[in-house]
N, C-alpha and C positions, 0 to 999 in steps of 0.2 A: 931337479926341476920337474914339474908335472904340468899337464895340460889336458884339453878335450878335443875331441876330433869328432866331426859329423859323421854319422854311420847312416847310409841310405837305407829306407825302408825295404825289406827283403820281399821277394816274389811271394814266398811262402806265407809271411805275415799278411800281406795284402790279401792273398787267397783266404786265409783263415778268418780274417775280420769280416765277416759276412754280414754283421748288422751295418746299417747306413742311417744317415740323418735325413728326414724328410723336410724338417722345418716347419711342422704343423703339431697341433696337439695330439697327445697319445691318448687322451681321456684317462689318464692314470688315476685322476682324482676320485673317479667312480670306483676304484679298487682299494686304494690306501691313502692316508693322510700325507701330505707332502709339504705342508707349510712348516718345514723344520728339517731335522735330519735324523737318521737312524744310526744307532750306536750297537754294535755287537763285540763281543770279546773273544779273543784267541786266549784260551786258557793255558797255553804254554809259556813258561816263565822266560825272560830274556834279560840280558844284560846290556847297559848302555852307559855313555858317558866317559869322561876321563877317570872317574873314580870307580868305574866298573859297578855302578849301582844296580840294583836288581828289582825287577817288577815281576809279579807273578801272573800277570795278565796284559795283554796287548789290545788297546782300543782300535777298533775299526769304525770309522765313520762314513757315512754315505749320504748324499742329497740326491733324490730323484727329481729331475725338473719336468715340468709339463710338456716342454718341447721335445722329449725323448733323450736329453743328455743326462749324464750321470757324472758326479763328483765323488771320487772313492777314496778312501783311506787318507784323508787329510787330517791335519793337526796344527795346533798352535806351535810356531817354532820358538816361542819365547817362554811359555809356560806350559808346555804339554804335560798331561792332558786336561789341565784344570779348567781353562775358561773358553771353551769352543765358541759360546754366543759372542763373547767379546772379540774373539779373533775374527770371525765372520763379518761382525759389524765393522770392524777396522778395515778389513779387506774391501768391503763395499764403499767405504769413505774414500779409500786411495784410489778406486777406479781401475779402468782396464789395464794400467801399467803396472799394476801389482804382481809380484811373482805368482800369487794365487792362480792367475789365469794361464800361465804356461808351466807351471810346476804341478807336482803331484799327478795322480791319475785322473785323467777325463776319458769318457766315453759315451756310449750310446746304448739304450735298451730297446728291447721289444717285448710286447705282452703276448704270452701264449696261454690262454685260459687263466688259471690261477697262479701262473708262474712268470716272474720278470726274469727274462734272459739277457744279462748284461755283458758287454766287451767293453774293456777299458785299457788304456795304454798311456804310458809314460815316455816322453822324449826329451824333456827339460829343454824346449825351444830350440832343438836341433844340437843340443851341446852333449848328448849323452846317447848311448845305444838304446834302441828301441826295446821295451819290455811290456808285454801286453799279455792279459789274462781273459778268461771268460768265467762267469759265475752265474749261477741260477738261484733265484730267491723265491720260495714258496710262499704265498700269502696265507698266513694263518688268520689273521683278522685285519681290520683297518689300520692297526699300528703296530703289527707284529709280523716279522718275516723270519724264515728259516733258510739257511744256505744249503742246498741240497746237491749241488755239482759245482765242480771247478776244474779248470785245465789251463795249460799254457797255450799260447797262440803263436804261431810263427816257427815252431820246431816240433820235431817228433816226440811224442810222449813215449818214454821207455816204460817198461813194466814197473821199474822202481819208482818212477815219477808218478805214475798212476796211484801206486800204493800210497805214496807220500802225500799226494793231494787228498786222498780219501781220509787219511789220518788227520790231516789239517782241518778239513771241514767238520770232522767229528769233534774236535776241539772247540768249534765255534758255539757260543751261546745264541739264543734267539736274537735278532736284531729288533731293538725297541725304538719307538718313535720318541722323539724329544722336540717340542715345539718351539719355534724361534719368532721373535718380533721383527728381526732383519735378516734376510736371506740375499747373498750376493747374486746378481744375475749370471746366467750361464754363457758369459761372453769368453769362451775358452779358445785357445789356439787351433783347436781340431776344426772349428767351423771355417778356418781359412785354407784347409786342405780340400783340394778338388775331390780326392778319392773318398772323403768322408761323406760326400753327398749322394743320396740315392739317385739323383737326376744325372749324375756323371758316371755312373756304374754301367759297364757294358754287359 
C-alpha cells in the first residue's frame, strides 16, 4: 500500500525563495516575445515508460507571463511531447480545476538587466515534498534565451551538486520562442499562498 503525506515548507526553502509576486506588469514584453512558450532541449538521453523507451533529448518548455509568474517544464500527459499547443488549449478550456494549475512547476521571475532570474517550485497541491530551483536566462534576442545559471533552493549545495548543475546547463540548447494562439491564464496555486506575495514579506 502506498500513499502521500503533506510536507510543510521548510524555513531554508522559504529563505532561499527570494523572488516574490507583486501582482503587476513586469514589462517583460519590452524585452522578449511572450505570446507563446519557449522550448529548450537537454541533450542528455533518458529512458521512460514501461517498455524502457529511449529519447536522446528532453524537452523543457516555459511560459513567461506578464504578471511575473512562470510556468516551467510542462508537457502533455497524453502525447508528450508532440502537441503542446493542443495540450495548452485543452487546459484553458478545462478551467482552473484542471491539474495544470496545481501540478508541474510554477514560479516567479525578476528582470535584472538582460537576464531573467526565475525561481520555481513544485508541491503538487500539498501532496508531495517541496522541490524548488532557480535558473537564470540571458536574453540573446526577442525570441532566444540561454540558461547561464542554476541551483537548488532549500538545501545546501554540495561541491558535487554545484558541478552537476554546471554540467546540466552546459547540455541545454538555447531556448527558442514558439508562438501560440491560446495561452492558459496564470491562475496557479502559488497565488493562494501568502508567502508568495511581496506585500506579505517581512
